N, CA, C and O atoms as a GROMACS GRO file, in nm:
protein
  164
    1MET      N    1   0.240   0.153  -1.640
    1MET     CA    2   0.280   0.291  -1.610
    1MET      C    3   0.331   0.361  -1.735
    1MET      O    4   0.398   0.299  -1.818
    2SER      N    5   0.300   0.487  -1.748
    2SER     CA    6   0.348   0.563  -1.862
    2SER      C    7   0.492   0.608  -1.836
    2SER      O    8   0.541   0.599  -1.723
    3ASP      N    9   0.557   0.657  -1.940
    3ASP     CA   10   0.694   0.706  -1.924
    3ASP      C   11   0.697   0.824  -1.827
    3ASP      O   12   0.789   0.836  -1.746
    4GLU      N   13   0.596   0.910  -1.835
    4GLU     CA   14   0.591   1.026  -1.745
    4GLU      C   15   0.584   0.982  -1.600
    4GLU      O   16   0.652   1.039  -1.514
    5ALA      N   17   0.503   0.881  -1.573
    5ALA     CA   18   0.490   0.833  -1.436
    5ALA      C   19   0.622   0.774  -1.388
    5ALA      O   20   0.662   0.795  -1.274
    6ASP      N   21   0.689   0.699  -1.476
    6ASP     CA   22   0.819   0.643  -1.439
    6ASP      C   23   0.918   0.754  -1.406
    6ASP      O   24   0.994   0.745  -1.310
    7GLU      N   25   0.917   0.858  -1.488
    7GLU     CA   26   1.011   0.968  -1.470
    7GLU      C   27   0.983   1.040  -1.338
    7GLU      O   28   1.075   1.071  -1.263
    8ALA      N   29   0.857   1.067  -1.311
    8ALA     CA   30   0.819   1.136  -1.188
    8ALA      C   31   0.859   1.053  -1.067
    8ALA      O   32   0.906   1.107  -0.966
    9TYR      N   33   0.841   0.922  -1.076
    9TYR     CA   34   0.877   0.834  -0.965
    9TYR      C   35   1.027   0.839  -0.941
    9TYR      O   36   1.072   0.845  -0.826
   10SER      N   37   1.106   0.838  -1.049
   10SER     CA   38   1.252   0.842  -1.036
   10SER      C   39   1.296   0.972  -0.968
   10SER      O   40   1.382   0.970  -0.880
   11VAL      N   41   1.237   1.083  -1.010
   11VAL     CA   42   1.273   1.212  -0.951
   11VAL      C   43   1.238   1.214  -0.802
   11VAL      O   44   1.318   1.258  -0.720
   12THR      N   45   1.119   1.165  -0.769
   12THR     CA   46   1.077   1.162  -0.629
   12THR      C   47   1.170   1.075  -0.547
   12THR      O   48   1.208   1.111  -0.435
   13GLU      N   49   1.208   0.961  -0.602
   13GLU     CA   50   1.297   0.869  -0.533
   13GLU      C   51   1.432   0.935  -0.509
   13GLU      O   52   1.489   0.922  -0.401
   14GLN      N   53   1.484   1.006  -0.609
   14GLN     CA   54   1.613   1.074  -0.596
   14GLN      C   55   1.606   1.182  -0.489
   14GLN      O   56   1.697   1.193  -0.407
   15LEU      N   57   1.498   1.260  -0.488
   15LEU     CA   58   1.484   1.366  -0.388
   15LEU      C   59   1.477   1.306  -0.248
   15LEU      O   60   1.535   1.360  -0.154
   16THR      N   61   1.404   1.195  -0.235
   16THR     CA   62   1.392   1.130  -0.105
   16THR      C   63   1.528   1.082  -0.057
   16THR      O   64   1.564   1.105   0.059
   17MET      N   65   1.603   1.017  -0.144
   17MET     CA   66   1.735   0.966  -0.106
   17MET      C   67   1.828   1.082  -0.073
   17MET      O   68   1.907   1.073   0.021
   18THR      N   69   1.820   1.190  -0.150
   18THR     CA   70   1.904   1.306  -0.124
   18THR      C   71   1.871   1.366   0.012
   18THR      O   72   1.961   1.401   0.088
   19GLY      N   73   1.743   1.378   0.042
   19GLY     CA   74   1.701   1.432   0.171
   19GLY      C   75   1.750   1.346   0.286
   19GLY      O   76   1.798   1.399   0.386
   20ILE      N   77   1.739   1.214   0.273
   20ILE     CA   78   1.785   1.124   0.378
   20ILE      C   79   1.936   1.138   0.396
   20ILE      O   80   1.985   1.144   0.508
   21ASN      N   81   2.009   1.145   0.285
   21ASN     CA   82   2.154   1.157   0.293
   21ASN      C   83   2.195   1.289   0.357
   21ASN      O   84   2.291   1.292   0.434
   22ARG      N   85   2.124   1.397   0.327
   22ARG     CA   86   2.156   1.526   0.388
   22ARG      C   87   2.136   1.520   0.538
   22ARG      O   88   2.219   1.569   0.615
   23ILE      N   89   2.025   1.459   0.581
   23ILE     CA   90   1.997   1.448   0.724
   23ILE      C   91   2.106   1.366   0.791
   23ILE      O   92   2.155   1.402   0.898
   24ARG      N   93   2.144   1.255   0.729
   24ARG     CA   94   2.249   1.170   0.786
   24ARG      C   95   2.380   1.246   0.798
   24ARG      O   96   2.449   1.235   0.898
   25GLN      N   97   2.413   1.324   0.694
   25GLN     CA   98   2.537   1.401   0.696
   25GLN      C   99   2.536   1.502   0.811
   25GLN      O  100   2.637   1.519   0.880
   26LYS      N  101   2.424   1.569   0.831
   26LYS     CA  102   2.416   1.668   0.938
   26LYS      C  103   2.433   1.602   1.074
   26LYS      O  104   2.499   1.658   1.162
   27ILE      N  105   2.375   1.484   1.092
   27ILE     CA  106   2.391   1.413   1.219
   27ILE      C  107   2.537   1.371   1.236
   27ILE      O  108   2.593   1.382   1.345
   28ASN      N  109   2.599   1.322   1.127
   28ASN     CA  110   2.736   1.275   1.135
   28ASN      C  111   2.833   1.391   1.164
   28ASN      O  112   2.925   1.376   1.244
   29VAL      N  113   2.812   1.503   1.101
   29VAL     CA  114   2.904   1.616   1.115
   29VAL      C  115   2.892   1.680   1.253
   29VAL      O  116   2.993   1.711   1.315
   30HIS      N  117   2.770   1.699   1.301
   30HIS     CA  118   2.749   1.774   1.424
   30HIS      C  119   2.725   1.684   1.545
   30HIS      O  120   2.736   1.730   1.659
   31GLY      N  121   2.693   1.556   1.521
   31GLY     CA  122   2.666   1.465   1.632
   31GLY      C  123   2.526   1.481   1.689
   31GLY      O  124   2.488   1.409   1.781
   32ILE      N  125   2.447   1.576   1.634
   32ILE     CA  126   2.309   1.594   1.678
   32ILE      C  127   2.221   1.613   1.555
   32ILE      O  128   2.271   1.655   1.451
   33PRO      N  129   2.092   1.583   1.564
   33PRO     CA  130   2.002   1.601   1.450
   33PRO      C  131   1.972   1.748   1.426
   33PRO      O  132   1.873   1.801   1.477
   34VAL      N  133   2.057   1.815   1.349
   34VAL     CA  134   2.045   1.959   1.326
   34VAL      C  135   1.915   1.993   1.254
   34VAL      O  136   1.859   2.100   1.273
   35TYR      N  137   1.867   1.900   1.169
   35TYR     CA  138   1.747   1.929   1.090
   35TYR      C  139   1.626   1.957   1.179
   35TYR      O  140   1.536   2.029   1.138
   36LEU      N  141   1.624   1.901   1.299
   36LEU     CA  142   1.513   1.929   1.392
   36LEU      C  143   1.521   2.074   1.438
   36LEU      O  144   1.418   2.141   1.449
   37CYS      N  145   1.640   2.123   1.465
   37CYS     CA  146   1.656   2.262   1.508
   37CYS      C  147   1.611   2.357   1.397
   37CYS      O  148   1.546   2.458   1.423
   38GLU      N  149   1.646   2.323   1.272
   38GLU     CA  150   1.606   2.407   1.159
   38GLU      C  151   1.455   2.409   1.146
   38GLU      O  152   1.397   2.513   1.116
   39ALA      N  153   1.391   2.296   1.170
   39ALA     CA  154   1.246   2.289   1.160
   39ALA      C  155   1.180   2.375   1.269
   39ALA      O  156   1.071   2.429   1.249
   40CYS      N  157   1.249   2.388   1.384
   40CYS     CA  158   1.195   2.469   1.493
   40CYS      C  159   1.218   2.618   1.469
   40CYS      O  160   1.160   2.701   1.538
   41GLY      N  161   1.301   2.652   1.372
   41GLY     CA  162   1.328   2.790   1.341
   41GLY      C  163   1.436   2.845   1.431
   41GLY      O  164   1.473   2.962   1.420
   0.00000   0.00000   0.00000
């Protein structure tokens, strides 16, 4: 793998973990999966 590929993978991994953590936080704070409501508009 090139350095660019490694870097892109790291960024993608960070975004994925951040997204999962945000979803978990919303469930913890509100007790319901708020992200589903946002997706429904």
